[in-house]
N, C-alpha and C positions, 0 to 999 in steps of 0.2 A: 249121173248127169247133174243131178241137183247139187252134188258136192263140188263138181267142177265150176258150176255157175257161182256158187258161194265163194269159192277160192278166187275166181276172177273179179268178183265184186269187191272182195277184201283187198285184193292187189290194187285194183283201181282206186279204191278209197285211200289206201296207203300212199299211192303216188300223188293223189290229189292233196292229201294232208301234207306230204313232203313238199309239194309245190307251194302250198299255202304257207307252210312254215318258212320256206326259202324266201318267199316274197316278204313275209313279215320281218324276217331278219334283215333283209336289205333295206326295208323301210325304216327299221329301227336305227340301223347304222347311219342311214342318210339323215334321219332326224337328229341323231346325236352329234354327227360331225358337222352338220350345217352351221349351227351356232358357233362352233369352234372356228370354222373358216371365216365366217362373218366377223367374229371377234378379232381374228388375226388381221383381217383386212383393215378393221378400224384402228387397231394398234399401229399398223404400218402407216396409215393415213395420219394418225395423231403424231407419230414419230416424225413424219415428214414435215408436218406443220410446226412442231417444236424446233426442228432443225432450221426451218426457214426463219422462224422467229429469232433463234439464236444468232443466225447469220445477219439478220437485219439489225439487231441490237449491236452486234460487233461492228458492222459497217458504219452505223451511226456513231459509235464510240470512236472508231478510228478517224472518222471525219472530224469529230469534235477535237480529238487530240491534235490532228494535223492543223486545224484552224487555230487552236490555242498556241501551238508551237510557232505557227506563222506570225501570230500577233506578238508573241514573245520575241521572236527574231527581229520583227519590225521595231519593237520598243527598244531593244538593245542597239539596233542600228541607229535609231534616232538619238539615243543617249550618247553613243560614241560620236556621232556627228556634232551634237551640242558641245560635248567635251572638247572636240577638236577646234570648234569655232571659238570656244572660250580661250583655249590655249593660244590660238592664232591672234586673238584680240590682245591677250596679255603680252605676247611677243611684240606685236606692233607697238603697243604702248611703251614697252621697254626700249625699243629701237628708235622711236620717233623723236626722243628728246635727249639732250645732254643732262647729266645730273652732277651737281657739284655743291659744295658748301657755300661758295661765294662766286659772284660774277668775275671778280678780280682774277680768279685762277684760269678763266677760259676766254675772256674777251679782251683783246688787245685795244688799248686806247679807250678804256671804259669811261674816262673823264669826258670824252667827246659825246657820250650818249646822254640824252635828256628824256625825262619822262614826258610823254605826250598825253597819255590818258591811262586809266586803270579801271578795273571792275572786280567785284568779288561775288562769289556765289556761295551760299551756305547749304549745309546738308543736315538731314535728319539724324536722329540717334543711331549710331552704328551703321550709317548708310554711306554708299559711295556712288549712287546713281543720280544722274541729273534729272531734275523735274522739268516740266514744260516751261515754267517761269525761268528756271536757270538757263535753259537753252535760248529763250527769248532775250535774256540779258546778255548772253554771250554773242548772240546775233547782232545786237546793237553795238557791242564793242567791236566786233569784227568788221562792221561797216566802215570803220575808220582806218582800216589797214590799207585800203586802196591808195590813199594819198600819202602813206608813210614811206620814207626813203631809208634804206639800209637799217631796217629795224630788227629788233629782237623782242621776244616775249619772255618775260620773267614770270614763271609760274611757281607760286609758293603755296603748299598745302599745309593744313593745320588741323588739330583736334583740340578738344578741351582737356582738362586735367583728369578726367575720370577714366580709369582703366590702366592696365599694365603698359609700361613704356614701349616695349617692343610691339605690342599689338597696335597701339596708337601710331607708332612709326609706320607700320605697314598700311594701316588704314589711311593715313594722310597721303601716302604714295598712291593708293588706289583712287583717291579723290582727285589728286592732281592728274593722274593718268586719264581719268574720265574726261576732264576738261581738254587735255591735249588731244585725245582721240577725236573728240567732237569737232574741235576747231580744225585739226589737220584734215579730217575726212571731208567736212562740208565746204571748207574754204581753200582746200588744196595748198595749205601752208607747208613750206619745205621744213623737213625735220631740223635742219641746223639752226632754225630761228627760235626753237624752244629751248629754254634753260630752266630746269626744275631746281629751284634754289631753297636750301634750308628745309628740305622735306623731313618732317618728323622732329624738327628742332623745337625748342621752347619759345616759339615766337607768338606769344599770345597778344591779342589786340584788345581784349576786354578782361574784366575780373571774372575768374572762374568760380567765385563764391556765389554768384547769382545765376539763375536759369537763363536770363537774357544774355549775360556775359558768356556763358558756355555756348549758347547758340551762335553768337558772333564768332567764337573761336573755331567752330566746326565749319571752316570755310576754305576756299581756294581763291587766292588773289592772283590776278593776271595784270601785269604792267607792260604797257607798250613803250619801249625805249627806242628812240631814233638817234642815229648818228648825225649830229648837227653838221659835221664836216663832209659827210657823204663819201669818205674815202676809205673807211675801215669797215667794209661790209662784213657781216657776221659769217658769210660763207667762207671767208679766208681764215677763220679762227679754227684752232684745233678742236676736234671732236672729243668729248669726254664720255667714254663709254662706261666708266665705273659709276657707282652711285654713292651718295654720301653715307658715311658711317653713322649708325644710330647713336644717339646721345648716350653717354654713360650714366648720366643722372636724369631722371625724369619722374614725373608724378607717379605715385604708386596707386593712385585712385583713378572701366571701359568707357569710351567716349559716350557722352550723354547728349 
């Protein structure tokens, strides 16, 4: 009897020990795996944050690229528009006036024309743009056109002796064109009344050896010529679409 009780006690103790051992093992596993699960969750959260950060940077970069491209496209469009406007202005200047070496070749009955008045505007070194003073001077000149009958405007451009001949020839044309464009646009003067004469030729009005003389030669002169008989209006004259041939001989020294 005593032996049976001892066996029962031992069996019960073994079962208890086994139960305790099982609980301990579960607690151990739970203790060991808990941090791993938590760590895994943290990694997933960190990965998600990194992904969001990467997408945010990418979105901002794409927005910046799009804005920069838009600015570049706008700048290119403005440049193309400015170029087109410049080309249009050049074309208008070329079409607005007759070009010839002398008035004799384009104006019938030139002997009937007399000079009524004239003016000159001067330009800075290597410049072909009109200043405020130049425009005021041309405005004063144009104020006399209202009373003129059957008139033409002789426009003569010039440079000084400094610079290559071909460059000065083209520069003198740009200066004359600037004057023609201004008068034609502001005072609605018909194209057939303009005659660009002797553009680029060696028609100096002052000594190129002095700074003051070179300044005077950097000019455009405009002469108002009126038909005294009033019967040979310039509108009946043939249009000269070609331009004068550059001089074969010219100073070898750019406009100053």
